C-alpha positions in Angstrom: 8.1 15.3 13.0 6.0 17.4 10.7 3.5 15.6 8.4 5.4 16.8 5.3 8.7 15.5 6.7 7.0 12.2 7.8 5.5 11.6 4.3 8.8 12.4 2.6 10.6 10.0 4.8 8.1 7.1 4.5 7.3 7.2 0.8 10.6 5.5 -0.1 10.3 2.7 2.6 9.1 -0.8 2.0 6.1 -2.2 3.9 8.4 -4.1 6.2 10.3 -0.9 7.0 7.0 1.0 7.6 5.9 -1.8 10.0 9.2 -1.5 11.9 8.8 2.2 12.1 5.2 1.9 13.5 6.5 -0.7 16.1 9.3 1.7 17.1 6.8 4.5 17.6 4.5 2.3 19.6 7.5 1.2 21.8 8.4 4.9 22.3 4.8 5.8 23.2 5.0 3.6 26.3 7.9 5.6 27.6 6.7 9.2 26.9 5.0 11.9 28.8 1.4 12.8 27.9 2.4 15.7 25.6 5.0 13.6 23.8 2.6 10.7 23.7 -0.1 12.7 21.9 2.4 14.0 19.3 3.8 10.5 18.6 0.4 9.0 18.5 -0.6 11.5 15.9 2.4 10.5 13.9 1.5 6.9 14.2 -2.0 7.7 12.9 -0.5 9.5 9.9 1.8 6.6 9.3 -1.1 4.1 9.5 -3.1 6.1 7.0 -0.2 6.2 4.6 0.3 2.4 4.9 -3.4 1.9 4.3 -3.3 4.1 1.2 -0.2 2.3 -0.1 -1.9 -1.0 0.4 -5.0 0.1 -1.4 -3.0 1.3 -4.3 -1.1 -2.0 -4.5 -4.4 -3.9 -4.3 -5.9 -1.8 -7.2 -2.8 -2.4 -9.2 -2.9 -6.2 -8.7 -6.6 -6.2 -9.5 -6.1 -4.3 -12.8 -3.2 -6.5 -13.9 -5.3 -9.6 -13.2 -8.3 -8.2 -15.1 -6.0 -7.3 -18.0 -4.6 -10.8 -18.1 -8.1 -12.4 -18.0 -9.2 -10.1 -20.8 -6.2 -11.1 -22.9 -7.0 -14.8 -22.3 -10.6 -14.3 -23.3 -9.7 -12.3 -26.4 -7.2 -14.9 -27.4 -9.8 -17.6 -27.0 -12.3 -15.7 -29.2 -9.7 -15.3 -31.9 -8.8 -19.0 -31.7 -12.5 -19.9 -31.9 -13.0 -17.8 -35.0 -9.9 -19.3 -36.7 -11.2 -22.8 -36.0 -14.7 -22.0 -37.3 -13.3 -20.6 -40.6 -11.3 -23.8 -41.3 
């Protein structure tokens, strides 16, 4: 499988599907000749790199959402404090 085809195929998959695909490749590696082993091992490395990038993107997204929510809470607290002090 070419890298472009591999990436097209895996971008739409869930983490669980990607994990299953990786496990399938590992199982197949045990049954292959050396040449096939090297090719499938390279595919496994590409898949692993993609999973890692996807995980990092998701981590950044969660961190940003959390930071935004904390900022909202802090800003709301400042507005509430000013309103109380004016009264």
